[in-house]
Structure formats: structure tokens, C-alpha cells
C-alpha positions as a Markdown table, in Angstrom:
| # | Residue | x | y | z |
|---|---|---|---|---|
| 1 | Met | 2.2 | 29.4 | 38.4 |
| 2 | Pro | 3.5 | 25.9 | 38.9 |
| 3 | Leu | 3.5 | 24.8 | 42.5 |
| 4 | Leu | 6.5 | 23.1 | 44.0 |
| 5 | Val | 5.6 | 20.4 | 46.5 |
| 6 | Gly | 7.9 | 18.6 | 48.9 |
| 7 | Leu | 11.0 | 18.6 | 46.7 |
| 8 | Lys | 13.9 | 17.4 | 48.8 |
| 9 | Thr | 17.5 | 18.4 | 48.3 |
| 10 | Gly | 19.4 | 15.5 | 46.7 |
| 11 | Met | 16.3 | 13.8 | 45.3 |
| 12 | Glu | 17.4 | 11.9 | 42.2 |
| 13 | Leu | 14.9 | 13.3 | 39.7 |
| 14 | Arg | 16.2 | 15.0 | 36.6 |
| 15 | Phe | 14.6 | 18.2 | 35.7 |
| 16 | Leu | 11.2 | 17.4 | 37.2 |
| 17 | Leu | 8.4 | 19.9 | 37.3 |
| 18 | Leu | 5.3 | 19.9 | 39.4 |
| 19 | Leu | 2.5 | 20.4 | 37.0 |
| 20 | Leu | -0.5 | 22.4 | 38.1 |
| 21 | Cys | -2.9 | 21.5 | 35.3 |
| 22 | Ile | -5.0 | 24.7 | 35.5 |
| 23 | Ser | -2.4 | 27.2 | 34.2 |
| 24 | Gly | -1.8 | 26.4 | 30.6 |
| 25 | Phe | 0.4 | 23.4 | 31.1 |
| 26 | Gln | 2.0 | 22.1 | 27.8 |
| 27 | Ala | 4.8 | 19.5 | 27.6 |
| 28 | Gln | 7.9 | 21.1 | 26.0 |
| 29 | Phe | 10.0 | 18.0 | 25.9 |
| 30 | Tyr | 9.8 | 14.2 | 25.9 |
| 31 | Asp | 11.8 | 11.9 | 28.0 |
| 32 | Ala | 11.1 | 9.1 | 25.6 |
| 33 | Met | 9.4 | 8.6 | 22.2 |
| 34 | Glu | 7.7 | 5.3 | 21.6 |
| 35 | Ser | 6.0 | 3.9 | 18.5 |
| 36 | Arg | 3.9 | 0.8 | 18.2 |
| 37 | Ala | 1.6 | -0.9 | 15.7 |
| 38 | Glu | -2.1 | -1.5 | 16.5 |
| 39 | Gly | -2.5 | -4.5 | 18.8 |
| 40 | Gln | 0.9 | -4.3 | 20.4 |
| 41 | Ser | 1.6 | -3.4 | 24.0 |
| 42 | Leu | 3.5 | -0.5 | 25.7 |
| 43 | Val | 5.5 | -1.0 | 28.9 |
| 44 | Val | 7.0 | 2.0 | 30.6 |
| 45 | Lys | 9.2 | 2.1 | 33.7 |
| 46 | Cys | 9.7 | 5.4 | 35.6 |
| 47 | Ser | 11.6 | 6.1 | 38.8 |
| 48 | Tyr | 10.7 | 8.4 | 41.6 |
| 49 | Gly | 14.1 | 7.9 | 43.3 |
| 50 | Ser | 13.4 | 8.5 | 46.9 |
| 51 | Leu | 11.6 | 5.9 | 49.0 |
| 52 | Asp | 10.1 | 8.9 | 50.9 |
| 53 | Tyr | 7.5 | 9.0 | 48.0 |
| 54 | Ser | 6.7 | 5.3 | 48.2 |
| 55 | Ala | 3.4 | 6.0 | 50.0 |
| 56 | Thr | 2.4 | 8.8 | 47.5 |
| 57 | Arg | -0.1 | 7.9 | 44.9 |
| 58 | Lys | 1.2 | 7.4 | 41.3 |
| 59 | Thr | -0.7 | 8.0 | 38.1 |
| 60 | Trp | -0.6 | 7.5 | 34.4 |
| 61 | Cys | -2.3 | 10.4 | 32.6 |
| 62 | Lys | -2.8 | 11.5 | 29.0 |
| 63 | Leu | -2.3 | 15.1 | 28.0 |
| 64 | Arg | -5.5 | 16.5 | 26.4 |
| 65 | Gly | -5.2 | 20.2 | 25.6 |
| 66 | Glu | -4.1 | 21.8 | 28.8 |
| 67 | Ile | -5.2 | 19.0 | 31.1 |
| 68 | Cys | -3.3 | 15.8 | 31.9 |
| 69 | Thr | -6.2 | 13.4 | 32.5 |
| 70 | Pro | -5.5 | 10.4 | 34.7 |
| 71 | Leu | -6.2 | 7.0 | 33.0 |
| 72 | Val | -5.1 | 4.8 | 35.9 |
| 73 | Ser | -3.8 | 5.6 | 39.4 |
| 74 | Thr | -2.8 | 3.7 | 42.5 |
| 75 | Ser | -5.2 | 4.3 | 45.4 |
| 76 | Tyr | -5.8 | 4.0 | 49.1 |
| 77 | Ala | -8.6 | 2.0 | 50.7 |
| 78 | Ser | -9.6 | 1.1 | 54.2 |
| 79 | His | -7.1 | -1.8 | 54.3 |
| 80 | Gly | -4.2 | 0.0 | 52.9 |
| 81 | Tyr | -2.3 | 1.1 | 49.7 |
| 82 | His | -3.3 | -0.5 | 46.4 |
| 83 | Asn | 0.0 | -0.4 | 44.6 |
| 84 | Lys | -1.4 | -2.3 | 41.5 |
| 85 | Val | -4.5 | -1.1 | 39.7 |
| 86 | Thr | -6.0 | -1.9 | 36.3 |
| 87 | Ser | -8.4 | 0.3 | 34.5 |
| 88 | Gly | -9.5 | -0.7 | 31.0 |
| 89 | Arg | -6.4 | -1.6 | 29.0 |
| 90 | Ala | -4.0 | 0.3 | 31.3 |
| 91 | Thr | -2.3 | -1.1 | 34.4 |
| 92 | Ile | -0.1 | 0.7 | 36.9 |
| 93 | Glu | 2.1 | -1.0 | 39.5 |
| 94 | Asp | 4.2 | 0.9 | 42.1 |
| 95 | His | 7.2 | -1.1 | 43.2 |
| 96 | Thr | 7.7 | 0.7 | 46.6 |
| 97 | Gly | 10.7 | -1.4 | 47.4 |
| 98 | Asn | 12.9 | 0.1 | 44.7 |
| 99 | Gly | 11.1 | 3.3 | 43.9 |
| 100 | Thr | 9.9 | 2.5 | 40.4 |
| 101 | Val | 6.5 | 2.5 | 38.7 |
| 102 | Thr | 5.6 | 0.2 | 35.8 |
| 103 | Ile | 2.8 | 1.1 | 33.4 |
| 104 | Thr | 1.4 | -1.3 | 30.8 |
| 105 | Met | -1.0 | -0.5 | 28.0 |
| 106 | Glu | -2.3 | -3.4 | 26.0 |
| 107 | Lys | -4.0 | -3.8 | 22.7 |
| 108 | Leu | -3.0 | -0.4 | 21.5 |
| 109 | Gln | -5.2 | 1.5 | 19.0 |
| 110 | Val | -4.4 | 4.4 | 16.7 |
| 111 | Arg | -6.5 | 6.6 | 18.9 |
| 112 | Asp | -4.1 | 5.9 | 21.8 |
| 113 | Ser | -1.5 | 8.1 | 20.1 |
| 114 | Gly | -0.5 | 11.2 | 22.2 |
| 115 | Val | 1.6 | 12.5 | 25.0 |
| 116 | Tyr | 1.5 | 10.7 | 28.4 |
| 117 | Cys | 2.9 | 11.4 | 31.8 |
| 118 | Cys | 4.0 | 9.1 | 34.6 |
| 119 | Ala | 3.6 | 11.2 | 37.7 |
| 120 | Leu | 3.1 | 11.6 | 41.5 |
| 121 | Tyr | -0.6 | 12.2 | 42.1 |
| 122 | Tyr | -1.7 | 14.8 | 44.6 |
| 123 | Ser | -5.1 | 15.8 | 43.4 |
| 124 | Pro | -7.1 | 15.5 | 40.1 |
| 125 | Arg | -5.6 | 18.7 | 38.9 |
| 126 | Thr | -2.2 | 18.6 | 40.5 |
| 127 | Val | 0.4 | 16.0 | 39.4 |
| 128 | Tyr | 4.2 | 15.9 | 39.8 |
| 129 | Gln | 5.9 | 14.8 | 36.5 |
| 130 | Leu | 8.3 | 11.9 | 36.6 |
| 131 | Met | 8.5 | 11.1 | 32.9 |
| 132 | Thr | 6.9 | 12.4 | 29.7 |
| 133 | Ile | 6.4 | 10.0 | 26.8 |
| 134 | Lys | 5.2 | 10.6 | 23.3 |
| 135 | Leu | 3.4 | 7.6 | 21.8 |
| 136 | Asp | 2.6 | 7.0 | 18.2 |
| 137 | Val | 0.4 | 4.0 | 17.2 |
| 138 | Ser | 0.1 | 3.1 | 13.5 |
| 139 | Lys | -2.4 | 0.9 | 11.8 |
| 140 | Val | -1.0 | -2.4 | 10.5 |
| 141 | Gln | -1.2 | -2.7 | 6.7 |
| 142 | Glu | -1.7 | -6.2 | 5.3 |
| 143 | Tyr | -1.0 | -7.3 | 1.7 |
| 144 | Asp | -1.6 | -10.5 | -0.2 |
| 145 | Ala | 0.5 | -10.9 | -3.4 |
| 146 | Val | 1.5 | -13.5 | -5.9 |
| 147 | Glu | 5.1 | -14.4 | -6.7 |
| 148 | Gly | 6.5 | -12.2 | -9.4 |
| 149 | Gln | 4.4 | -9.2 | -8.7 |
| 150 | Ser | 5.4 | -5.8 | -7.2 |
| 151 | Val | 3.9 | -4.0 | -4.2 |
| 152 | Ser | 4.1 | -0.3 | -3.3 |
| 153 | Val | 3.5 | 0.8 | 0.3 |
| 154 | Gln | 2.8 | 4.4 | 1.5 |
| 155 | Cys | 3.6 | 5.4 | 5.1 |
| 156 | Pro | 2.7 | 8.9 | 6.2 |
| 157 | Tyr | 4.4 | 10.7 | 9.0 |
| 158 | His | 2.8 | 13.7 | 10.6 |
| 159 | Thr | 5.7 | 15.7 | 12.2 |
| 160 | Gln | 7.6 | 18.3 | 10.3 |
| 161 | Asp | 10.6 | 17.7 | 12.5 |
| 162 | Tyr | 11.1 | 14.3 | 10.8 |
| 163 | Lys | 11.4 | 15.7 | 7.3 |
| 164 | Gln | 15.2 | 15.5 | 7.3 |
| 165 | Val | 15.5 | 12.4 | 9.5 |
| 166 | Lys | 16.6 | 9.3 | 7.7 |
| 167 | Lys | 13.9 | 6.7 | 6.8 |
| 168 | Ala | 14.4 | 3.0 | 6.4 |
| 169 | Trp | 12.6 | -0.1 | 5.2 |
| 170 | Cys | 13.5 | -3.1 | 7.4 |
| 171 | Arg | 12.3 | -6.7 | 8.0 |
| 172 | Ser | 11.3 | -7.6 | 11.5 |
| 173 | Thr | 12.8 | -10.7 | 13.0 |
| 174 | Val | 11.6 | -13.1 | 15.7 |
| 175 | Gln | 13.8 | -11.3 | 18.2 |
| 176 | Asn | 11.9 | -8.1 | 17.5 |
| 177 | Glu | 14.9 | -6.7 | 15.7 |
| 178 | Cys | 14.8 | -5.2 | 12.3 |
| 179 | Val | 17.2 | -5.9 | 9.4 |
| 180 | Val | 17.5 | -2.8 | 7.2 |
| 181 | Leu | 16.9 | -3.5 | 3.5 |
| 182 | Val | 17.2 | 0.0 | 2.1 |
| 183 | Asn | 17.3 | 3.5 | 3.7 |
| 184 | Thr | 17.6 | 7.2 | 2.8 |
| 185 | Asp | 20.8 | 9.0 | 3.9 |
| 186 | His | 22.6 | 12.3 | 4.3 |
| 187 | Arg | 25.3 | 12.8 | 1.7 |
| 188 | Tyr | 27.3 | 15.8 | 0.6 |
| 189 | Leu | 25.8 | 17.9 | 3.3 |
| 190 | Arg | 22.3 | 17.3 | 2.0 |
| 191 | Tyr | 19.5 | 14.9 | 2.6 |
| 192 | Gln | 19.2 | 12.2 | -0.1 |
| 193 | Asn | 15.5 | 11.3 | 0.0 |
| 194 | Trp | 15.6 | 8.2 | -2.2 |
| 195 | Ala | 17.6 | 5.0 | -2.5 |
| 196 | Gln | 17.4 | 1.6 | -4.1 |
| 197 | Lys | 19.1 | -1.6 | -3.1 |
| 198 | Asp | 18.4 | -4.9 | -4.8 |
| 199 | Arg | 14.7 | -5.2 | -5.3 |
| 200 | Ala | 13.7 | -2.6 | -2.7 |
| 201 | Arg | 13.3 | 1.1 | -3.4 |
| 202 | Ile | 12.5 | 3.9 | -0.9 |
| 203 | Tyr | 11.4 | 7.5 | -1.6 |
| 204 | Asp | 10.7 | 10.1 | 1.1 |
| 205 | Asp | 8.4 | 12.9 | -0.2 |
| 206 | Thr | 9.3 | 15.6 | 2.4 |
| 207 | Gln | 6.6 | 18.0 | 1.1 |
| 208 | Lys | 3.7 | 15.6 | 1.6 |
| 209 | Arg | 5.5 | 13.7 | 4.4 |
| 210 | Ile | 4.9 | 10.3 | 2.9 |
| 211 | Val | 7.4 | 7.5 | 2.6 |
| 212 | Thr | 6.9 | 5.2 | -0.4 |
| 213 | Ile | 8.5 | 1.8 | -0.5 |
| 214 | Thr | 8.4 | -0.5 | -3.6 |
| 215 | Met | 9.4 | -4.1 | -3.6 |
| 216 | Ser | 9.6 | -5.7 | -7.1 |
| 217 | Asn | 9.6 | -9.3 | -8.3 |
| 218 | Leu | 8.3 | -10.7 | -5.1 |
| 219 | Gln | 9.3 | -14.2 | -4.0 |
| 220 | Val | 7.5 | -16.6 | -1.6 |
| 221 | Asp | 10.4 | -16.1 | 0.9 |
| 222 | Asp | 9.6 | -12.3 | 1.0 |
| 223 | Ala | 6.5 | -13.1 | 3.1 |
| 224 | Gly | 6.8 | -11.6 | 6.6 |
| 225 | Val | 6.6 | -8.5 | 8.7 |
| 226 | Tyr | 8.2 | -5.2 | 7.7 |
| 227 | Trp | 8.6 | -1.8 | 9.3 |
| 228 | Cys | 8.9 | 1.6 | 7.8 |
| 229 | Val | 10.9 | 3.6 | 10.4 |
| 230 | His | 12.7 | 6.8 | 11.3 |
| 231 | Tyr | 16.2 | 5.6 | 11.3 |
| 232 | Asp | 18.9 | 6.9 | 13.7 |
| 233 | Pro | 21.4 | 4.0 | 13.9 |
| 234 | Pro | 21.1 | 1.9 | 15.8 |
| 235 | Ser | 17.7 | 3.1 | 16.9 |
| 236 | Phe | 14.3 | 2.8 | 15.1 |
| 237 | Tyr | 11.1 | 4.8 | 15.5 |
| 238 | Leu | 8.2 | 3.0 | 13.9 |
| 239 | Ile | 6.1 | 4.8 | 11.3 |
| 240 | Cys | 4.1 | 1.9 | 10.1 |
| 241 | Glu | 4.1 | -1.9 | 10.2 |
| 242 | Val | 3.3 | -4.0 | 7.1 |
| 243 | Lys | 2.4 | -7.7 | 7.0 |
| 244 | Leu | 3.1 | -9.2 | 3.6 |
| 245 | Ala | 1.9 | -12.6 | 2.3 |
| 246 | Val | 3.3 | -14.0 | -0.9 |
| 247 | Thr | 2.0 | -17.2 | -2.5 |
| 248 | Lys | 3.1 | -19.2 | -5.4 |
| 249 | Ala | 0.6 | -19.1 | -8.2 |
| 250 | Thr | -1.1 | -22.2 | -9.6 |
| 251 | Thr | -2.6 | -20.6 | -12.7 |
| 252 | Thr | -1.4 | -18.4 | -15.4 |
| 253 | Ser | -3.8 | -15.5 | -14.7 |
| 254 | Val | -2.5 | -12.4 | -13.0 |
| 255 | Val | -4.0 | -12.0 | -9.5 |
| 256 | Pro | -3.9 | -8.4 | -8.2 |
| 257 | Val | -2.3 | -7.5 | -4.9 |
| 258 | Thr | -4.9 | -6.8 | -2.2 |
| 259 | Ser | -4.6 | -4.7 | 0.9 |
| 260 | Ser | -6.7 | -4.5 | 4.1 |
| 261 | Thr | -6.2 | -0.8 | 4.2 |
| 262 | Gly | -8.2 | 1.3 | 1.7 |
| 263 | His | -5.8 | 4.3 | 1.8 |
| 264 | Thr | -2.8 | 2.4 | 0.6 |
| 265 | Ser | -1.9 | 2.7 | -3.0 |
| 266 | Leu | -0.6 | -0.3 | -4.9 |
| 267 | Val | 1.6 | -0.6 | -8.0 |
| 268 | Leu | 1.4 | -4.0 | -9.7 |
| 269 | Ser | 3.6 | -5.6 | -12.3 |
| 270 | Thr | 2.1 | -7.3 | -15.4 |
| 271 | Thr | 4.1 | -10.5 | -14.9 |
| 272 | Ser | 2.0 | -13.6 | -15.3 |
| 273 | Ala | 1.3 | -15.3 | -12.0 |
| 274 | Gly | 3.4 | -18.4 | -11.1 |
| 275 | Val | 6.3 | -17.7 | -13.5 |
| 276 | Thr | 9.5 | -15.9 | -13.3 |
| 277 | Pro | 10.0 | -12.7 | -15.3 |
| 278 | Ala | 12.2 | -14.5 | -17.8 |
| 279 | Asp | 9.6 | -17.2 | -18.3 |
| 280 | Ser | 7.0 | -14.6 | -18.6 |
| 281 | Ser | 8.8 | -12.7 | -21.4 |
| 282 | Leu | 9.3 | -15.9 | -23.3 |
| 283 | Ser | 5.6 | -16.8 | -22.9 |
| 284 | Ser | 4.7 | -13.3 | -24.2 |
| 285 | Glu | 6.9 | -13.8 | -27.2 |
| 286 | Arg | 5.3 | -17.1 | -28.0 |
| 287 | Val | 1.8 | -15.5 | -27.7 |
| 288 | Phe | 2.7 | -12.8 | -30.1 |
| 289 | Ile | 4.2 | -15.3 | -32.6 |
| 290 | Ile | 1.1 | -17.5 | -32.5 |
| 291 | Leu | -1.2 | -14.4 | -32.8 |
| 292 | Gly | 0.8 | -13.2 | -35.8 |
| 293 | Val | 0.6 | -16.6 | -37.5 |
| 294 | Val | -3.2 | -16.8 | -36.9 |
| 295 | Leu | -3.8 | -13.2 | -38.2 |
| 296 | Gly | -1.6 | -14.0 | -41.3 |
| 297 | Val | -3.6 | -17.2 | -42.1 |
| 298 | Leu | -6.9 | -15.3 | -41.7 |
| 299 | Phe | -5.6 | -12.5 | -44.0 |
| 300 | Ile | -4.6 | -15.1 | -46.7 |
| 301 | Leu | -8.0 | -16.8 | -46.5 |
| 302 | Ala | -9.8 | -13.5 | -46.8 |
| 303 | Leu | -7.6 | -12.6 | -49.8 |
| 304 | Ile | -8.4 | -16.0 | -51.5 |
| 305 | Gly | -12.1 | -15.5 | -50.8 |
| 306 | Leu | -11.9 | -12.0 | -52.4 |
| 307 | Val | -10.2 | -13.4 | -55.5 |
| 308 | Ile | -12.8 | -16.2 | -55.9 |
| 309 | Leu | -15.7 | -13.7 | -55.6 |
| 310 | Arg | -13.9 | -11.4 | -58.1 |
| 311 | Thr | -13.5 | -14.3 | -60.6 |
| 312 | Arg | -17.1 | -15.4 | -60.3 |
| 313 | Lys | -18.4 | -11.9 | -60.8 |
| 314 | Ser | -16.1 | -11.5 | -63.8 |
| 315 | Lys | -17.5 | -14.7 | -65.4 |
| 316 | Gln | -21.0 | -13.6 | -64.8 |
| 317 | Leu | -20.3 | -10.3 | -66.5 |
| 318 | Lys | -18.8 | -12.1 | -69.5 |
| 319 | Thr | -21.8 | -14.4 | -69.8 |
| 320 | Arg | -24.2 | -11.5 | -69.8 |
| 321 | Gly | -22.1 | -9.7 | -72.4 |
| 322 | Lys | -22.1 | -12.7 | -74.8 |
| 323 | Trp | -25.9 | -13.0 | -74.6 |
| 324 | Arg | -26.2 | -9.3 | -75.5 |
| 325 | Ile | -23.8 | -9.7 | -78.5 |
| 326 | Asp | -25.8 | -12.8 | -79.8 |
| 327 | Gly | -29.1 | -11.0 | -79.6 |
| 328 | Ala | -27.8 | -8.0 | -81.6 |
| 329 | Tyr | -26.4 | -10.3 | -84.3 |
| 330 | Met | -29.8 | -12.1 | -84.7 |
| 331 | Ala | -31.5 | -8.8 | -84.9 |
| 332 | Gln | -29.2 | -7.6 | -87.7 |
| 333 | Leu | -29.5 | -10.9 | -89.5 |
| 334 | Ser | -33.3 | -10.8 | -89.4 |
| 335 | Leu | -33.2 | -7.3 | -90.9 |
| 336 | His | -30.9 | -8.5 | -93.7 |
| 337 | Trp | -33.0 | -11.5 | -94.7 |
| 338 | Val | -36.5 | -10.1 | -94.3 |
| 339 | Pro | -36.7 | -8.7 | -97.9 |
| 340 | Tyr | -35.6 | -12.1 | -99.4 |
| 341 | Phe | -38.2 | -14.0 | -97.3 |
| 342 | Ser | -40.9 | -11.4 | -98.4 |
| 343 | Phe | -39.9 | -11.8 | -102.1 |
| 344 | Ala | -40.0 | -15.6 | -101.8 |
| 345 | Leu | -43.4 | -15.5 | -100.3 |
| 346 | Thr | -44.7 | -13.2 | -103.0 |
| 347 | Trp | -43.3 | -15.3 | -105.8 |
| 348 | Ser | -44.8 | -18.4 | -104.4 |
| 349 | Glu | -48.2 | -16.8 | -104.4 |
| 350 | Phe | -48.2 | -15.7 | -108.0 |
| 351 | Ser | -46.3 | -18.6 | -109.6 |
| 352 | Pro | -48.5 | -21.1 | -111.5 |
| 353 | Thr | -49.0 | -24.5 | -109.9 |
| 354 | Ala | -47.9 | -27.5 | -111.7 |
């Protein structure tokens, strides 16, 4: 059973529970949901209301199974209360003057995703919840593309509860705001899971829980940082962060889009690098025309060669036929005149000489 410890009447803590982390503790709600990209920082402020708890140790713990394991805690030493402590990438600071605790986590990694508690700390297994936070950290996706190409980005989300929540594709600004380019929506009492606006298209596959964004005909000005987010205007909840670099091509060869993340699928256009789609279509037409002319010339040359070979062969056949005819004629002529020659020879032999 949960153990209530020192809860004073009038204490300004909303629905706080003392968590005895040995009796199947599971967080059933979140006071806040935060999303970050890898490398970013998380800053959390929680209040314990009454200054009577200013001397009580505070902790920042991560829920693992049924145990909330402290990551960093304030402490006591021989010379007094250490109200600011750093452990690894986490820092906790207890502002005893105004009854608030600030927690900072730096250089976040995907493995940091989970449920955390800011709490009063009584023992390693007994903490008093002040705030529960769900943190999602996504890996930054990076793309290099050439002007005129298209890029397709896939952002998975892992919670069934977000299937009917609107999704958006937005461009991050210097002020850490995000300008929405395209988003899904609820229309006619149902969720419309796809939308297109200008050169951006978004599709939410609610069965696979993957949001796919496609940007076509990329321009150099499109380079920047983009977010795929759960969208509850005016709030955003980050699903994934994308860094896009677009360069102007200096050659006519098509350079494929490259990504730093192997799991991301890409859809590329066949537009020649460094030219606009209109110029590319004209160039393609010219190539087809030139290719057609070359093939036509080659065909004509082949036809002429075939005719020449045919003519030569025909002449050779005629010449051979003439020699055959002349030989037969001489044979018949010899047969016709042989008796006359034989008679002449015989007469010459028996005739008297002068």
C-alpha cells in the first residue's frame, strides 16, 4: 500500500501521491509530455509548494518497470545541504527560497526516452511524487539533396493513442518556433489522414503508425530544419527532426539524395541536376530528337549498304551465268563442225599432190 508521509493540510500540491516503489507502482498519468531530438537538452521545473520541505532531499528518477530509479539527487554532507548536484548528463538544483526544483538533462539520446519523476526523496525505495513527465527522444535525420529533386521522409510513432491525433510537417525557425507547411485534419467527423499543400504532402499510415512526408522540386531555399509533429494547435509534440541540405548542381548528372539514417526510405525524381523541371523536359525532348535523327541516319546507311551488296551479288551471278552460256555454245559448235573437219582431213590425206 502507498505510504502517506507528512502531508500537511493546505499544501499546494495537486493530486500528489507518495510512491512506495515496492508495491507495483506504475504511473497512470503524466503532468507533462516532452519531446526532443538527439543532442538537445531538457529543462524541467517542479514545485513542492511549502517551504517546510526546503530541507528535504529532492530527486530526479526514471521509471524502470516497477521501480523509479534515482538518476541524480540533492544530498547532505558534513558541512550542510548540497542543493545543486550533477551526475552524468543530469543536474538537479533545489531553489529553497521559492520552493522549486530545476532539472536539466543535456545531450539527450534516444535511449533516454521514458517516464521520469521529480520527487521528494526519503529513501532509495520511497519517493514522494511532485511531477511525472513522459520524454520521447528521436534520432535526427539528415538529408543531402540537389535542387530539383524530391525527398520522402518517414517518421514512426509508437503510441496507439496518437493514431487519430493530427500530424503536421513544419519548418523550425531561429526562435525555436515551427511554421506549419502541411497537416492532417479532422473533417466531417472523421480523421483525414493525408493532405497536400504546394510542394509538400503528408500521409499518416495509422495502421503502421508511420507518417510519410514528401517534398518535391526542392529549391536551395528549402535547406533547413524541419519537424514532423503531433499537432494540437498551438502546441507541437515532436515525432522526429529532419535536417535538409539542398545544393545547386554544377553538372547535368543526377545525384541521388543521401541520408545519414539507414532506415529512412527515399523517393527521388528523375529531373536532371542543376536545372528546373521545365528546362529538364526541354532537354529531354532535344535528346530524343537527336537520338531519333542519329538512328534514322544509321538506318539509311545500313539500307544503302544492303542495296550495294545486293547489286554486287547480282552482277556476280550474271557474270557466272554468261560464262556458262558461252561454254555450252562452244560445245554445241564443236559437235556440229567435227564431221566437216574430219572429212577435210580425210580428203587431204587421199588427194594427189600437185
